N, C-alpha and C positions, 0 to 999 in steps of 0.2 A: 504494500500500500504506500503510495507516494505521500511524503510529508508536505503539509501546507506551508504557506509563507509565515504563519503565526507559530509554527512549531520549531523554527530554527533556534540554535543555541546562541551564546554570547559571541560577539566578534572580538578579535584581538584588541581592537581600539577600545571597546567597552571595558574589557578586563584591565587594560592599562590605566584607564580613567579611574576605575575602582581602586587599583593598587596605589595610584597617586594620591587619591583622597585619604586612604588609610595611612599613607606615609606622612601626609600633612597633619592628620589628627594625632598620630603618634608623636610627632615633633612638638606639637602644642602641649600634649599631655606631659611629655618629658620636661619641658621648660617649666610648666606649672608646678610639677612635683618638686623640681629643684628649688624653685622660689619658695615653695611651702617649707622645705627642709631648711633653707637659709633663714626664713623668718623665725623658725624655732631657735636657731642659734642667736639670732638678733634679740629675741625675747629674753634669752638667758643673759646676754650681755647687758641689756638694759636693767634687768632685775639686779644683777650683781653690782653694776655701777651705782644704782640707787642705794644698795646696802652699804657700799663703800662710803658714799657720801654721808649717810646717816652716822656710821661708825666713826668717821673722821671728825665730824662735828662734835660728837660725844667725847671723843678723845681730847679734842682741843679744850672743851669745857672743863675737863679734869686736869689736864697737864699744860694748858696754855701754849700748845704747839701741835703740829700735825705729825703723823707717823708715815713713813714711806720706806721702801726697800730698794728702789732702783733708780738710777739716772742713766741707765744704759740704753743706747739707741737700738740695740739688738732686741727688738720687741719679742720676737718669737722664742729665742732660746732663754731669755731671762724672765719670761712671764711665768706665772704660777697658775695652773700647770703649764709646762713647756708645750708650745705648739710646734710639733715636728712629726716625723714619721717613725719615731722610735719609742714614743710614750703611749701609743695606742694600746688599749686593753681589749680583751675578748677575742684575741687572735688577729685583729686587723693590723695591717702594716702600712696603712696609707690614710692620710687625712682626707676629709674630715672624719673624726672618730671621737669616741669617749676617752677621756684621760682621767686617771685616778688623782684625787687630791692627796698630797702628802700628809701623813699623820705625824711624822717626826722630822726635824731638820736634818738634812744630809751633812751640812757643814755649819760652822759658826757664822758664815756669811750668807746662809740660806735665808730667803725671804719668809720662811714659815714662821719664825718667832713673832714677826711683826703682824703677819696675817692672823695668827692666833691671838696676839695681844690686842688687836683691834676687835676681836670677837666676831670676825666675819664668818658667816656660816652659809654655805651654798644650799643647805637643806637636803643635800644628797652627797653621795660619795664620789660622784663623777661629774666632770664638766666637759663641754665641747670646745670652749674658748679658754684662752689664757688671759691673765690680768697682771697689770703692773701699776703700782702706786709710787709716785715720787713726791717728796715733800721737802721743804726747805725754809730758811729763815728770812728770805727777802733780799738776799744779796743780788748785785747787778749781774748783767750778762757776763759769762766767763768766770764768775765767782764760784766759790765752793757751794755746792748744793743747788745751783741754779739749773733749770732745765737745759740739757745739752743736746736734745734732739729736736727735730723740726716740729713734731707734734706738740711737745711741751711749750716751745717758743711760740707756736701758732696760737696756743690757748692763752699764754701769759705774757707774751711779748719778750723783748730782749733787754729791757731796762729794769732797774731796781724797782721792786714792788713796795718796799718799806714795811712789809708785814709778812707773817708766816703764810705759806701757801701749800697747796697740794694739787696734783692732777692725776687722773687715773685713765688708763687705756685698756680696752678689751681688744684682743686679737683673735679673730676666727678665720680658720682656713676653710673656705667653702668650695674650693675647686681642686684640692689635692696638690696645689703648687705653693709651697711655703715661701717662695721668694716674694710674692705679692699677696697680701691677705686683707680681708676686711678688717678695718680698725674703727673703733668707737671710742671717743674721748670726751671727758668732761673735767671740770676743775672747780675749785672752791668758790670762785666768783661768778659762776653761771649755773643755771639749772638745765641748760641746753646740752644735749649729747650730739656732738658732730660725728659724721661718719664719712669714711672714704672706702672706695673699692668694695662696696657692700656685697657684691656677688662674686668676689674673688676668693 
């Protein structure tokens, strides 16, 4: 029995159009999923920076100064926990990943005593971003304790402040390349959190 015109199958062009539509939808879904995961790390960074702010102000009320542990511009390796491809837990060997919060200081120069002294609590045993807090007495640019990296100087300037100060930076690796990361920063004199490379 001969097949009618309405019984024929899909043509190659029709199949190619369907495949192209599926590819476009998959790309959109992948991008949306990545942004969703990035927003989770951003939420963590905002919450931790808010807690650092509250604890720094409480520390100043008691000791008339701020506490900080780093003036290093190597934000990834000096952050707590370190943002790199060697501190991932759960078998992962590539950022972004969960990293354990240290429970004891590794060395006398470790940031952990100040973290603990401020009473900062992540509310969990793992973080996906790393954090740095730098504090000083108000000396001018190039003086001891003044911000030495571009982020700190962008927040506080390069001239003497004449008062104690702190700034905090959150570093999140969103794309697995630790050379360029998402950074979120705030300081004692602003409630705004600035961001750079948010999806990196």
